[in-house]
C-alpha positions as CSV (number, residue, x, y, z in Angstrom):
1,M,-0.1,-0.2,0.2
2,R,1.0,3.7,-0.5
3,I,0.3,6.7,1.4
4,K,-2.5,8.7,-0.8
5,R,-1.7,12.2,0.5
6,A,1.2,14.0,2.0
7,I,1.8,13.2,5.8
8,R,1.7,16.3,8.0
9,A,4.6,17.4,10.0
10,A,4.4,16.7,13.8
11,S,3.6,20.3,15.3
12,L,3.7,19.6,19.0
13,V,6.7,19.9,21.1
14,A,7.7,16.5,23.0
15,A,7.3,16.1,26.6
16,P,10.6,15.8,28.3
17,L,12.6,12.6,29.1
18,L,11.8,11.6,32.3
19,A,15.1,11.9,34.6
20,A,14.5,8.4,35.6
21,C,12.3,6.4,33.1
22,G,12.2,3.6,35.4
23,A,10.7,5.4,38.0
24,V,7.1,4.9,39.1
25,L,5.1,7.4,36.9
26,A,3.1,9.7,39.1
27,S,0.2,9.3,37.2
28,G,0.1,5.6,37.0
29,P,-1.9,3.4,34.8
30,A,-5.1,3.5,37.2
31,R,-5.0,7.5,36.8
32,A,-5.0,7.7,32.8
33,Q,-8.3,10.1,33.3
34,D,-6.2,12.4,35.0
35,N,-3.2,12.9,32.4
36,P,-4.6,15.0,29.8
37,E,-1.7,14.5,27.3
38,W,-2.9,10.8,27.2
39,T,-5.8,11.9,25.1
40,Q,-4.5,15.0,23.6
41,P,-4.7,14.9,19.7
42,H,-1.5,14.9,17.8
43,D,-0.9,14.8,13.8
44,P,0.3,11.4,12.7
45,F,3.9,10.9,11.1
46,A,6.3,8.6,9.8
47,I,8.8,7.3,11.8
48,L,11.1,4.8,9.5
49,G,9.8,3.0,6.2
50,P,6.6,1.3,7.0
51,I,6.2,2.5,10.7
52,H,4.2,5.4,11.4
53,Y,2.8,7.3,14.7
54,V,-1.0,7.5,14.8
55,G,-1.2,8.2,18.9
56,T,-2.1,10.8,21.0
57,R,0.6,13.7,22.3
58,G,1.4,11.5,25.6
59,I,0.5,7.5,24.4
60,A,2.3,6.3,21.5
61,V,0.1,3.9,18.8
62,Y,2.1,2.6,16.3
63,L,0.9,1.7,12.9
64,I,3.1,-0.6,10.4
65,E,2.4,-0.7,6.7
66,T,2.7,-4.3,5.0
67,S,2.0,-5.6,1.4
68,D,-1.4,-7.1,2.9
69,G,-2.3,-4.6,5.5
70,L,-1.7,-2.7,8.8
71,I,-0.7,-3.6,11.8
72,L,-1.5,-1.7,14.8
73,I,0.8,-1.6,18.2
74,D,-1.9,-0.8,21.3
75,S,-4.8,1.7,21.2
76,G,-4.4,4.3,23.9
77,P,-7.0,5.1,26.4
78,E,-10.7,4.6,25.4
79,A,-11.1,8.3,24.8
80,A,-8.1,8.2,22.4
81,A,-9.5,5.5,20.0
82,P,-11.2,8.1,17.8
83,I,-8.2,10.1,17.7
84,V,-6.3,7.0,16.5
85,E,-9.0,6.2,14.0
86,R,-8.7,9.7,12.8
87,N,-4.7,9.6,12.4
88,I,-4.9,6.3,10.5
89,A,-7.4,8.3,8.1
90,A,-5.2,11.1,7.7
91,L,-2.5,8.9,6.6
92,G,-4.5,7.9,3.6
93,F,-5.6,4.5,4.8
94,S,-9.1,3.1,5.8
95,P,-9.4,2.0,9.4
96,R,-10.4,-1.6,7.6
97,D,-6.9,-1.8,6.4
98,V,-5.7,-2.8,9.9
99,K,-5.7,-6.6,10.1
100,I,-3.9,-7.1,13.1
101,I,-3.9,-5.5,16.7
102,L,-1.1,-6.3,18.6
103,T,-0.5,-4.9,22.5
104,T,2.4,-4.2,24.8
105,H,0.5,-4.7,28.0
106,A,-2.7,-5.0,29.2
107,H,-3.4,-1.2,31.1
108,V,-6.0,1.3,30.7
109,D,-3.7,3.7,29.1
110,H,-2.4,1.6,26.4
111,V,-5.3,-0.7,25.5
112,A,-8.5,0.8,26.9
113,G,-9.3,1.8,23.2
114,V,-8.7,-1.7,21.8
115,A,-12.4,-2.8,21.8
116,A,-13.4,0.3,20.1
117,L,-10.7,-0.1,17.4
118,K,-11.4,-3.8,16.7
119,Q,-15.0,-3.1,16.1
120,A,-14.2,-0.1,13.8
121,T,-11.1,-2.2,12.0
122,G,-12.3,-5.7,12.0
123,A,-9.0,-6.6,12.9
124,R,-7.6,-9.6,14.8
125,L,-6.5,-9.2,18.4
126,L,-3.1,-10.9,19.1
127,V,-1.7,-11.0,22.8
128,S,0.6,-12.7,25.3
129,A,-1.0,-15.6,27.1
130,G,0.1,-13.6,30.4
131,D,-2.2,-10.7,29.7
132,R,-5.2,-12.5,28.0
133,G,-7.0,-12.4,31.2
134,A,-6.7,-9.1,31.6
135,M,-7.8,-8.1,28.1
136,E,-11.0,-10.2,28.0
137,T,-12.1,-9.2,31.6
138,G,-11.0,-5.6,31.6
139,V,-9.2,-6.3,34.9
140,P,-5.6,-6.4,35.5
141,P,-4.6,-9.0,38.4
142,S,-2.0,-7.3,39.9
143,N,-2.2,-5.4,43.3
144,T,-1.0,-1.7,42.9
145,D,-1.0,1.3,45.0
146,Y,-3.8,2.8,42.5
147,G,-6.2,0.0,43.2
148,V,-7.6,-1.8,40.2
149,W,-8.5,0.4,37.2
150,K,-10.6,-1.5,34.7
151,F,-11.3,-1.3,31.3
152,T,-13.6,-2.1,28.1
153,P,-12.6,-5.9,27.4
154,A,-12.0,-7.1,24.1
155,K,-12.2,-10.7,22.8
156,V,-8.6,-12.4,22.0
157,D,-8.2,-14.1,18.8
158,G,-5.0,-15.4,19.3
159,I,-1.9,-16.0,21.7
160,V,1.4,-14.8,20.7
161,E,4.4,-16.8,21.8
162,D,7.9,-15.3,22.7
163,G,10.2,-15.5,19.5
164,V,7.5,-16.7,17.1
165,P,7.0,-14.0,14.2
166,V,3.6,-12.6,13.8
167,R,3.8,-12.0,10.1
168,L,1.4,-10.2,7.8
169,G,2.4,-9.9,4.0
170,D,6.1,-8.9,3.5
171,T,6.5,-7.9,7.3
172,A,7.3,-9.7,10.4
173,L,7.1,-8.8,14.3
174,V,8.8,-10.7,16.8
175,P,7.3,-10.9,20.4
176,V,9.7,-10.5,23.2
177,L,8.2,-11.3,26.3
178,T,9.3,-9.0,29.2
179,P,6.8,-9.6,32.0
180,G,7.0,-7.6,35.1
181,H,4.8,-4.1,34.1
182,T,2.2,-6.9,33.6
183,P,2.1,-10.6,33.7
184,G,2.0,-10.9,29.9
185,C,4.4,-7.5,29.0
186,T,5.3,-8.0,25.3
187,S,8.0,-6.1,23.8
188,W,8.4,-6.2,19.5
189,S,11.2,-6.2,17.6
190,M,11.3,-5.8,13.8
191,Q,13.7,-4.7,10.8
192,V,13.4,-2.0,8.5
193,D,15.7,-0.9,5.4
194,G,18.1,1.7,6.6
195,K,17.9,3.7,3.3
196,A,15.5,6.4,4.9
197,A,18.2,7.1,7.6
198,G,21.0,7.1,5.2
199,L,22.2,3.7,5.8
200,T,22.8,0.6,3.7
201,R,22.2,-1.8,6.4
202,P,18.8,-2.9,7.8
203,L,17.9,-1.1,11.1
204,R,16.8,-3.0,14.2
205,V,13.7,-1.4,15.7
206,F,12.5,-2.4,19.2
207,F,9.1,-1.6,20.8
208,P,10.0,-2.1,24.4
209,C,7.1,-2.7,27.1
210,S,6.9,-0.4,29.9
211,L,9.8,-1.4,32.3
212,T,8.7,0.8,35.3
213,V,6.9,-0.2,38.5
214,A,4.6,2.0,38.0
215,G,2.7,1.3,41.5
216,N,2.7,-2.1,41.1
217,K,3.3,-3.8,44.7
218,L,6.6,-5.7,44.8
219,A,6.0,-7.4,48.2
220,G,3.1,-9.4,49.1
221,N,1.3,-8.9,45.5
222,R,-1.3,-11.5,45.5
223,G,-2.4,-10.9,42.4
224,Y,1.0,-11.0,40.8
225,P,2.8,-13.3,43.0
226,G,5.9,-13.6,40.4
227,I,6.4,-10.2,39.7
228,V,10.0,-9.6,41.4
229,D,11.3,-12.7,39.6
230,D,9.7,-11.6,36.3
231,F,11.1,-7.9,36.6
232,R,14.4,-9.2,37.3
233,K,14.4,-11.9,34.4
234,S,13.0,-9.2,32.0
235,L,15.5,-6.6,32.7
236,D,18.5,-9.1,32.5
237,R,17.2,-10.2,29.4
238,L,16.8,-6.6,27.7
239,R,20.3,-5.7,28.8
240,A,21.6,-8.1,26.6
241,M,19.4,-6.6,23.5
242,E,20.4,-4.3,21.1
243,A,18.5,-1.8,19.0
244,D,19.1,0.8,16.7
245,V,15.7,2.6,16.9
246,V,13.6,2.4,19.9
247,L,10.1,3.1,20.1
248,P,8.5,3.2,23.7
249,A,4.6,3.0,24.7
250,H,5.2,6.4,26.3
251,P,6.8,8.6,23.5
252,E,8.6,10.8,26.1
253,F,10.7,8.0,27.2
254,G,12.2,7.9,23.7
255,K,11.6,11.5,22.8
256,V,9.5,10.0,19.8
257,I,7.8,13.4,18.8
258,E,11.1,15.3,19.1
259,R,13.2,13.1,16.8
260,A,10.5,13.5,14.4
261,Q,10.6,17.1,14.5
262,R,14.7,16.6,14.2
263,R,14.0,14.3,11.1
264,D,11.8,16.9,9.5
265,A,14.4,19.4,9.9
266,G,16.7,17.5,7.9
267,D,18.5,15.0,10.4
268,K,18.1,11.6,8.4
269,T,19.5,9.8,11.5
270,A,17.3,11.4,14.4
271,F,15.5,7.9,15.2
272,I,18.8,6.2,15.3
273,A,19.8,5.8,18.9
274,P,21.6,2.7,19.9
275,Q,22.5,3.9,23.4
276,L,18.9,4.5,24.3
277,L,17.9,0.6,25.2
278,P,20.9,0.3,27.5
279,E,19.8,3.8,28.9
280,L,16.3,2.7,29.6
281,V,17.4,-0.6,31.0
282,A,19.9,0.9,33.5
283,S,17.3,3.6,34.9
284,S,14.5,1.1,35.1
285,Q,16.9,-1.3,36.8
286,A,17.9,1.4,39.5
287,A,14.1,2.3,40.1
288,F,13.2,-1.2,40.6
289,D,15.9,-1.8,42.9
290,K,15.2,1.0,45.0
291,A,11.5,0.2,44.9
292,L,12.0,-3.3,45.8
293,A,14.3,-2.3,48.9
294,T,11.2,0.0,50.0
295,A,8.8,-2.8,49.8
296,E,11.2,-5.2,51.7
297,R,11.5,-2.6,54.7
298,A,7.9,-2.1,55.1
299,P,6.3,-3.8,57.9
């Protein structure tokens, strides 16, 4: 498929990167309704090759163009669903071109709009086994400082398995299970042609699932008793990975909107940041260690 009309340049300034991306989010997944940027419209824009940004100012939703339709990663909050739908149309596509919806993790700020977008597009919803229950009930299992914030459930059409590519047309996305933030937290990896960035080699693109503790209880978590071990294993796994381009679910963590502005100003390599994933993992590890130490000292 080809984009039928020119993509408007991003016009909003990115929120600054959090000093410690691994720190507990002040607004937390249970308070999505209190963060106006999460439902603030933003113009869609191209990132690299077949990857486009169709999310809001504060929550990333990624659209991937293939030879046989579109793949959507996440939806944003429920109120963001019509924004995502309009952004898809603004790129010259029909929402019915979306054939697959993937998720990073089952929290209200990232998947509450899935049910509406699934209905609008007719797409198949594929999630990890660990997050299937939350997606189909709208109730995340983990005990958090915010309680449980429910969202509209969505029927799951298939389960993704670690390392087994999800294919559509000429494109493959590889799920990398990184539980901790949720039991089924799923990162995604793919390769794109590096020509758009002036390179002759393919670029490794990584969509990391959130790495923050974000209010999850690390001690005595009855809903998710394995949370500490999962966080440790996932951080170890991600520490060993390499990526040229990192596109987080919260755009400020990777300065995604800011990088688009730099690219539009002439910097072809604006999205290439091989140091970003190690920095995110290191800051998340430090924040996790601090939160765990605090939890273990509590009565």
